[in-house]
N, C-alpha and C positions, 0 to 999 in steps of 0.2 A: 420466460427466461431465455437468454441467448443459447445458441448451440454450445453444448458442453465442451467441445474441443476448441472452439474459436477463441476462448479466453487466453489460450497459450500464446497467441500472437500479439496481444495488447502490449504496448511499450509506453514508457514515460514520455510525456509530451503530446500524446494523442488528445484530440478534442473530446470534450464531454458535453453532450447535449441533453436538454430536458425533453420531456415527452412531446412538446410542441415544436421541437427542432431548434430552439434557441441555444446558443453556446453558453454554458454555465461555468466552464473551467477546463482544466487539463488534468490528465492522469499523472500522478506523481509516483505511484507504486501499485503493483498488483500483489495481492496477498493470497496465499494458498500453498499447495504442495503439488508442483508439476509432476513429481514422480508418482504420486498416488492419484493424479488427476482430480485434485480437490481445489475448486475455485471458491475462495472465501469472500472476496470483495475487492474494492479499490480504494486507494487513498487519492483524493483529488484536491486541487487547490483552485480557488476562484480567481486568483491573480498570481503573477510570477513570484511575488514575495509573500503571498498570503499563507495563512495557516492551512494545514491539511485537514480534510474532512473525510469521514468514512462512508462508503456506499456499499451496503451488503450485496452479495452476488444476486440475490433474488430481485433486486431493483434494476438489474441490467437487462434491457429489453432487446437490444440489437448491437452487434459488433460488425462494423465494416472497416475496410482499410483506412486507418487513421482516425476513426470516429467511434465513440462508444455512446449509444443513445440509452438513456434511462427511462424507466416507466413512471418517473416522478415529474410533476410540474415544477416550474422554476421556484415558486414560493416554498415548496416542500424541500427542494434541493438546498436552498439557502438556510434551512433549519437543521441540516444534517449534523450529527455530533462530530466533535473533533476526533481526529485519528490519533490514537495512542498506539505506537508501535509496540507489539508484544515482545517480551524478552526472548532472546534466542534460546536460552535454556535457564533453568534454575537449579541451584544446588540445595539439596535438603540434607541437613546434618541431623543425625539422631540426637535427641536431647541428652542421652547418656554418653555421648562421645567426649573423650577427654579434651582438655584445652589444647594439648599437643596435637591430637588428631585433627582438631578443627583448624589449627594453625597450618599444619602440613597440607591439608586439603586446600586452604585458601592460598597459600604461597606456592605450592607445587603445581596446582591446577587452577590458575586464575581464570575467571570467567572472561570470555571474549565479548566485546561490545559489538552490537550489530553495526554494519557499515551504514553510514549516513551519507546521503548525496550532498556534496558541497554546494554552496550558494551559487557559484559561477556555473557549475554544471546544471543546476536546477533551472537557472534563468535561460541557459542555452537550450535546454530541452523544451522549455515553455515556448520559445520562439522558433523551435524546429531547427536550431543551428548545431545541435549535438549529433555526433555520429550515432547511427542506429546500431543495435547489437547485431 
């Protein structure tokens, strides 16, 4: 696996290569908790408008400036599962909560939806045209 600290520098738009060095896609999102130094994995896309796929952190072999190399061959990368963005948080209401308490929780503390990258921004990142963080 890659150096545990180097995952913090990965940005959307970086090239993703298979174990043989062939480009297989681009980084769409990095998953984990930077505050706790936990790297979960990557969401990658095979094309600018393609569906996102999930790469577990254990499959990242090397991270260099602008490139993430995987320990998987191209055929295995193409079979990666779709990336399903986890919910930011979930609300659990006790079964015995009154209808009024449930309504107040839902209306006074609505869930926030996670930020999704817009299509134009995603394409710009794919081609390296977006501003870096």
